[in-house]
N, C-alpha and C positions, 0 to 999 in steps of 0.2 A: 317862766317868770319867777316861780317860787325859788328855783335854784339861784338865779341871779340876785334875788332879794336876800337869800341866805348868804351869798357871797358878800354882799354889801354889809350885812349885819356883822359877819365874821371879821371883815376888814375893820369896821368901826370898833369892834370889841378888841381886836389886836392893837389898834392905835391907842385905845384907852389904856390897855395894859402897859403899853410902852410908855405912855405919858406918866402913869403912876410909878412905873419903875424908875424913870428918870428923875422923879421927885425924891426918890429914896437914896440915890447915889450921886456922887459928884462925877460929872462926865469927864473932866480932865483926868481924874484918878482912874476912872474906868479905862480910858485910852492908854494911860501909862502902864496899867497892869495887863492890857491886852497885847502888848508888844511881844514879839517872838524872841526868845532867848536861845532856843535850840531848833534850828531849821531841820536838822536831821529827824527830829521827832515828828515834825509836821509832814515831812516826806514819807516817813514810815506810816503815819496815820492814813495818808491818802492811799498808800499801797495796800494797807490792811482793809480799808474801805472797799477797794476793788475786789480783794479776796472774798470778803463776806457777801458782796454783791453776786459774785460767781456762785458761792455756796447757796444763796437763796434762789438764784435762777435754777440751779440744779434741783433744789427741793421742789420748786414749782413744776419743773419738767417731769418729775415723778408723777405728779397729778395729771399732767397733760398727755403723757405718752399713751395711756389707754384710750384716749379720745382721738388723737391724730398724731402723725409722725412729725412732731415739732422738733427742730434742731436746737442745740444748746445756744448757739449764737443768737438765734431769733428769740428764744425764751429770755435770754439775758437782755436783749434790746427792748423787748416789750416791757419787761420788768423795770428797767432803768428809765425808759421814756415815760411809762405810766407813773413812775415815782416822781419824775420832774413835773408832770402835769398836776399831780396831787399836791406837790409842793407850791406851785404857782397859783393854781386854782383849787383850793381845798374844799371842793364840793364833790369829791370822789370822781372827778373828771378822768383821772388816770386809770381808775378801775373800769370805768365805762369804756375808755379807749382800749384797754387790754381786751375786754370782751369783744369789742368791735373788730379789733385786729385779728383775733382768733376766728371770728366768723368770716371776715373778708379773705383771710389767707387760707384757713383750714376748714371752713364751714362747720365750726363747733357751735352748737346752739347756745344762745345767750345764757340760758339757765344753767347748762353744764359748765360754761365758762365761769359764770358767777360762783358756782360751787367750788371750783378750783381756787378762785381768788379769795373767797371767804375762808376756806380751809387754810390756805397759805398764810393769810394774815392772822388767823386764830392761833397758828403755831407760835408766832412770835409773842402774841399776847398771853398765851398759856405759859410759855417759858418765863415771861416776866412775873406772872402771878405766882408760879411755883417757886421761883427763886426768892421773891420777896416774902412769901409765906414761910419758906424754909428758914430764911434769915431771922424772921420774927420768932419762930419756934426755937432756934438756936439761942437767940437773945434771951428769951424767957427761961431757957434752961440754965442760963448763967454762963454759957461758954464764951460769950462775947458781949460787949457793950453795944446796945442797940442805938443807932443814930436816931436823932429826933425825927419824928414823922414817919418812921418805918412802918408802924402799925397802920396808920392811915393810908400809906401808899399801897400796902399789901391788900387792904380792904377794897380800895378803889380798883386795883387790878383784877381782883376776884369778881367784883361787881361788873366790870366791863366785860370780862370773859363770859360771865353768866348771861349778860345782855346779848352778846353776839351769838352764843349757842342757842339761847332761847328763841331769838329771832329766826335763826336758821332752821330750828325744829318746828316752831309754831307758825312761822310766816307762810309757808306753802298751804297749810290748812286754812288759815285766814283768807288767803287769796282765792281759795276755791269755795269759800263758805257762801251760804245764801245771802247773808248780809252784804258781802262784797258785791255779789251779782245784782242785788237790789239797789244799792247806793251808787255803784259805778255804772257808766255806760256799758251796754252789752258787749260792744266790740272791745273795749278796753279790758273789761272783766274777763272775757274769753282769752285774750292775749296774755293777761296776767296769770290766769290759771294754767295756761300752757307752759309759760316760763317757770311757774312754780313746780309743775310736774317734772320739767326737765331738770330743775335744780335738785329735786329729791332723787330722781333717777341717777343723775350724775354723781351726787354725793354717795349714794348707796353703792354704785358701781365702782367707785374709787376705793372704798374702804376695804382694808384687809390688815390683819395683824402685822404681816411683814412690812407693808407700806407704812404703817404707823411707827414701827421701830425705826425705819430709815428716815422718815420725816422728823422724828424726835431727835435722832442722832445728828442730823444736819442742823436742826434748830439749835441744839445745845452748842454745837461747834461754832456756829455763827455768833451766838450770844456771848460765848466765852471770848472769842476773838474781838468782838466789838467792845466788850468790857475792858479788855486789855488795851485796846486802842484808846479808850477814854482816859486811861491812866497816863497815856503819853501826853495828854493835854497839859498836865501839871508839870511835866518835864519841859514842855515847850514854853510855858510861861515862867518857869523857874521857881515853882512853889513845891516844897516837899510835902507829899501826902502819902501815907502808907498804902502800899499796893492793894491789900485786901479791902480797906475802907473805900478806896477809889473805885474798885471793881464793884463793890456792893452798892455804891451810889448810882451806877449806870442804869440799872433797871428802873429806878425811880425817875431818872431823866427821860427814859423811853416813854413813860406814861404821858408826858406832855404832848407827844405826837398822836396819841389816841384821842385827845380832847379837841373838839372843834376849835380852829384857830384861823387867823387871817392868813393872807398869802405869805409864803415863806416862813410861817410860824413866827412872824415878827411880833414881839411883845410876849407872846405865849412862852417861847423858849427862854427868854430873858428872865421872866418872873419865876418860872419853874426852876431854872438853873440856879438862880440866886438863892431860892429857898432851899434847894437840895445841898448846894455847895456851902452856903452860909449856915443854914440851920442844921443840916445833917452832918457835914464834915467840920463845921466850926471855923470856916475861913472868914476873914474880915469881909465886910460887905463889898468894899471896892475891889478886893482881890477876887472874890467870887464872881462879881459882875464882869470884871475884865476877862476872867477865864472863860465864862460862858459866852461872851461876845466873840472871842477868838474861836471857840468851838462852833458857834453858829456860822461864822465866816467860812471855816474849813468845810463844814457839812454842806453849806450852800454852794461853794465852789465845786465840791465833788458831785452834788446832784446836778448842777448845771452842766458840767463837762461831760459826765457820763450820759445824761439825758439827751443833750444835743447830738452827741455822737451816735447814740442809739437810734435816733429818728432816721438816720441814713441806713440802718441795718435791719429795721423792722420788716421791710419788703412789702410790696403791694399784693394784689390779688394773684393767686396762682393761675397762670394762663395755660390752658390746654391747646396746643397747636393743632390745627385742622388735620395736618398730615402726620401727626405724631410728634414725638420729641425731636427737636432740631439742634439744640445747643449742647455740645459735648466738649468736655475738657479731658485731654490726654496727658497723663503724668509719666515722666521717665526719670530714671536715676541720674542721668547726665549725658551730655553730648560732648565728650572730650577725646574720642578717637573713632576711627571708622570700623566699628564692629558690627556683628550680625544683629545684636539686640538694638543698636541704634538705627540700622537700616530698616528693621522691622517696624519700629515706631514711625519713622519717616514715611514709609509706605502706607501705614494705617491712617495717618493724618491726611496725606494727600488723597488716598482712596476715598475716605469718608467725605472729604470736601468735594471731590468729583461727583459724589452722589447727592450733593445739595445740602450737606450738614454744615452748620457753623461750628468749626472745630478750632480750639485753641490748644496749643501744646506748651507744657510747662516742665521745667527741670531745675534742679538745684544749681547746676553749673553748665555753662556752654562755652565751647571754644570752636568757633566757626572755621578757624584755619586748620584744625586737626580732624574735624568730624565731617566727612563728606562735604567739602567746601563747595562742590558743584550743586548740591541739593539742599543743604541746610538753610540757605537764604530763602528758598521757596516755602519752607515750613514756618518760618518766623517764630522761632522758639522764644518764649518768655521765661524769665527766671522767677522763682517764688519770692526771693529776696534780692535786694541790690547786691551786685557782685563785688567781691573783694578785689583790690588791685592785684595785678599779675605777680608782683614781687612778694606778695604775702606768703609766708612759709606754710606748706601743706594746705594750699588754698582750696583745692577740690575737696579734701577731707573735711575742712572747717565748714565749707558751704553746705556739704551734705549733712553734717551733724547739726548745724544751725537750722537748716530747713526742716529736719525731722523733729527737733525739739521745740521750735517756735511756731509750729503749725497753728495752734489756737489763735495766734495774733493776726494771722492773715487769711483765716478761713473765710472771712466775709467776701473775699474776691470771687468766690464760687457760689454765691447765693442765687445766681440766676441761671445756672446750668441745669439741664435736664438729666444728665448722667455723667459719671466720671469713669475713665478707664485708667487704672493704675498698672503700669508695666514694670514688674519686678520691684525689689525693695531698694530704697525706702519709699518708692511711689505707692505701694499698697498701704503702708502705714499712714502716709499723708492722706490718701484717699479715705481711709477708715476714719481719720479725724474729721475730714470734711463732711463725710456722711453723717457722723454723729452730731456735728455742730450745725450743719446747714440743711439737714433732712434731704440729702441728695443721694440717690442710689449709686452704687459703684460696682464696676466689673474689674476683676484682677486678671492680668495676663502674666503668666510665668514662663520664662524660658528654662528655669531650673529652680530647685529650692535655694534658699538663701545660702550662698557658699561660705559666708563668714560664720554662719551657725552650723551648717551641714557641709563641711568641706569634703571634696572628693579625695580619693587616694592620691591623685597626682598633685592636688593642692597641698596636701600634707608633705609630699616629697619635695616639692619645689618651693613652696611658700610664695610670697608675693614680691620676689626680689626685683621685678621689673617696674614696680610702681610704689613709690614711697608713700603716696596717699593711702593706698590699699593696706600697706604694712601698718600705718598708723591706725586705720579703722579696725584692722584685725586685732591689734593690741588692745584697743578700747573694748571691742566686743568680748575679748578673752576675759576682761575684768568685769564685764557686766553681762555675762552670758545668759543668766536667768532672765533678766529683764528683756534683753534683745530677743531671746527665743520666745518669750511670752508675747511680746509685741508683734513679732513676725507671725506666730501661729494665729493670734487673735485676728489680725488684719486680713489673713487669708481665709480663715474659717468663717468669718462673718460677712464676707463679700456676698453680694446678691448673686453673682455668677463668677465662676472660675474657668478661665480658658488656659490651655496648656499647649506647648509647642510640639505637638505630635504625640503618638501613643507610647513611644519608648520612654521619654522623660515624663510623660503624663502619668504612667503607672507608678513611677517613683514619687511624683508629687502627690498623687492620691494616697499612697501609703504613708508618706511623711506627714501630711496635714489631715489625713483621715476625713476626706470629704470628696464628693463627686466633682468631676471636671469634664469639660468639653474639649475634645481634640481640635486644635486650630493651628495646624502647622504653618511655619513661615513659608513664604512664596518666592516666586521668581517671575520675570517677564518672559513669556514664551511666545515667540513669533508664530504666525500662522504656518509659514513654510520657510525654506531657505537654509535650514541647518540639518545636519552638519555641512560645513563647506566642503567642496570637493577635496579628496585626499591630496591632490597636487598642491592645493593652496595651503595645506597644513604640514606637508612633508618636504617642501622645496622652497628655496629662496630665503628671504630674511626680512627683518624690519628693525627699526630703531626706536627705542623708547627712552626718554630722559637722557639721550646721548649714548646709550648702551646699544651696540649692535647685537642683535639676537638672531641666531641661526635656527632655521627649521630643519627637522622637527624639534620642538622643545617641550619640556614637562613643566607645568604650571603649578605653583603653590601660592595660594592667597590666604593670609591669616595674620593676626597680630603677632609680633615678634615677642611672644611670651614663652617661658619655659614649659608651661602646661600644654602648649601646642606641639611640642616635640619635633621641631624642624630637624633636629639632629638625626632622627631616624630616617627621614627622607634623604638627608645628605649622605648618610652611610649607605643607603640603598643605591644612590647614584654611583657609588664606587663600583658596585657590581654591574649596574646597567651599562656603564661606560666600557666595560670589557667586551660587550657585544655591539654597542653603538657608540663609538668613541667620539663622535661629533655632537651628540645630544647634550643639551643644556637644561639645568634646573633654573627656572626663572622665578624670583621671589620679589614681588613688589611690596610696597608698604613702608611707612616711615620707620626709621630706626628707633630702637629702645636700648636700654642698658644691656639687654640680652643679645643684641645683634652682634656686638663685638666678639662674644664667645662663639657664636655661630661662624663668623668669618675666620676665627682662629681655628676652628675645627676643619673648615674647608682647606686652609693652608696646611694643617697637620696631615690631612689625607691626601694632599697633593692634587686636589681637583682643579686648582687654578681657575681658568675661565669656564669651568663646567657648571659653576653656580654663580648666578648673577643676582646681586641685591640692587634693585632699581631705585629704591627710595620711594617717596610719596609721588603718586601719579594721579592724573585726572580720571574722572569717571569714564570719559570717552576712551582713554588709553587702556583702562582696565577692560572695557568691553572688547577692544581690539585684541588684547591678550587672550581673553576667553575664547573668542571666535577662532583664533589661529592656532590654539594649542593642540598638540597631538594626544596628550594625556594630562589629566588633572590628578594631583595627589593630595590626600588629606591625611596627614600622619598623627593627628591628635587622637590619643587612645581612649579618652573618656569623654568625648564631646557629646553634648546632649542632643544636638541636631546637626549643625554644620551647614550653614547656608551656602558656603562655597561649593558644596557638592551639587546642589540643585541648580545653582547659577551656571556652573560649567555644563551640566547636562542640558540646560535650556539652550545651549549653543551647540549641542550635539557632540560633546567631548566625553570620551569614556573616563571612568573614575577608578582610582586605586585607593583603597582605605582598609582599615582593620575590620575584621568580622566581629565587632562588638560596638555597643553604645549606639549613638545616633545613626551612623551609616547603615546599620542593619535595617533601618526604615527607609532612609533616603536613597540608598543604592539598590535598585530593583534587579530582578533576575536578568542576566544577560546585558547589563548596562555598564559593567566594569569588573573589577576583581576585588574581592574581599579576602585579605590575607589573614593567616593565623595571627592572633594578637601578639604583637611585639616580635614576630619572626621576620627579621630584616631580609633574609634570603628569599622568603616567600613573597615579601613585598616587592623586592627588586625583580623577581621572576614575573610578577604580574605586570610591571611596567614594561619589561623587555618584551613580553609576549604581545602587548598591544602595539609595540613599535615594530615588531618583526613583520607583521602581515598588514599591509595597508587596507586591503579589502575587508579583513576581519575588523580592523579598527573602524572602518567606515560603517560597517553593519552594527557594531556595538554602539557607535555614536548615534546611529539612527534610532536604535532602541532606547538609548538614554534620552534623546530628544522627545520621544513619545511619552516616556515615563515622567518626564518633567512636567507634563501637562497636569498631573495630579496635584502639583504644588503651585498652580497659577495664583498670582496675587489676588485676582478677583474672587477666587474661592475663599481665600483667607478673609477678605473684606466681607463676603457674604455671611460667614459665620460670626464675625465680630459685630456686624450691623444687626443681625438677628438677636444676639445676646443683649446688646445695648437697648434695642427697642423693647425686648421682653421685660427687662428689669425696670426701665423707665415707665412703661405702661402698667406694670404690676404695682409700682409705687404710687402712681396716680389712682389706680383702682383702690388700693388700701386707704388712701386719703379720702376718696369719695365714699367708701363704705363706712369709715369712721365718722364722717360728717353726717351721714344719714342714719347712723345707728341710734 
């Protein structure tokens, strides 16, 4: 009742001030001087208001982080929504709401929450007091002419700051005093004493010299930007005012917000603004009144827009699911071709869904016609931002860059998830932003270090000639290497858990990023039995795929048509293989790239004719048919980190020929194929020929390959991923619970 009475009195006081103000100015003149002459200045003012709101949210977050893992977006939302409530109901309703939100969402005791709010507000008041006092000292020294009323404004600011600090220091003692216990009801006095203790404990726990410096720096930065924003007001109304004088007047205007006023500071701001602009800056009364009316309208619009939006971002009570975390967001760098990294993410999403998790998959760019068209529809990939039209030049690079840079603008989309899995870059960077802004734990899965920052030897030799978007990204990274390297390293090192695609590349990643990682190799679907097919089914007869007749036995090569994959080595090896097996063919499925033409030219140059078949894009069913019927599978990439094609072929009982280096040293087990001396084409061809020479040995090798492939079953991969996600999500909940009870 006292609060609502106070609100009524403040409203009456504001209306009285407004009435008095209207008696001193001509309303038509005020309206004429409140017209906007430069809309760009108004737009810039609104943008700078947003910047300082973010800075102040960051400052408050420094106070909150020791108490609970509050995200930047939620801190900003609570600040803005609380500011709107204070604006509309000036009985500190916004501060009470902030404390209530902190308790409801993060279980921060009201006393500790109040301590952060008081310190946060005291920072601005202290900055105003210091600036006004410094200006008065400079004026007394004769270095500048003091605006009228500067001494009084400085004295008022210092008095208000002293009142705030005195209340904060002495209030808890009074609340626990015998007088308070005697006068107040026992239950109320006990609760008040408990909250007072929490306030003291919270304030004492937050204090440190380092924190004070950071709070001071952010406060000064916000005040300077706000003061400059205030100077734009005079540009907007077309009134010339020197920049230093306009900036010096702003702290005095701020004092009007510290004095009790009616809803929207109506009347209060008009009177204070007219006094400061008219008396302090010497503007005509109608000009000063018009300028302050426009300023009031702009600040009101800003508070209303940010506040209403922030109510949707505050978030409700954190819910702990009975069976543990259930909502997972999986990020990937893009689905634009049928590669191993894309297949891995698809299997992760579908596998976690089969286990009952609510999984959403996101990527900067998606092309369902080029990336596993038979599977991608089931995943239902969402894009972080709206997609550019297909005719847009460098579309994929632009979408990837925009998604990486604009993450703070759409982080709110992930406020309800329990954990995020970021697969490769820039997904790890996007997950890092989401974790910091929305207090969500994240796991990073890496197939390899960022190849634009840490290129392999083969990348340096070949470049990215087959992909114009990668060439553009590589050029951008080259000019911003330090920032990209910092962002890449930080997003990996600060992940709650790091998973890597097997121990070969895992050791490289551990060394590169200097942190521990869990081996979680990619997988394959291994049938219970039935593979390898009988030798007769793989060495006799034929089949037709995409209109191309294929003779058995055939050698299969599945990979993207990129220079890094070194198809040319396998083609040259076939020249030797055909000397012993003149009817054998090398079958190469997959959509053509700009590199495919050079491979076809090599085939013609070597006179291999129909010995090498480029089938083009094929369906998933046709690919499985090719795997099952192959006599030998070849993997000529010399620096591959893992090589999913190797284990996919072995899961069908097909022997493998690869180089004795990089990923195949892990994926090709003893007796499951042939590992040739690196880049020795003759040894590579000899391995293929040997597996074609003896059908029984081929069958035995295929049987061993089939059993070895069970080590890479997809269910094992999902087991490791699920365990990592549950651990980081539960640890995050535990930290929040411990912070709430501390």
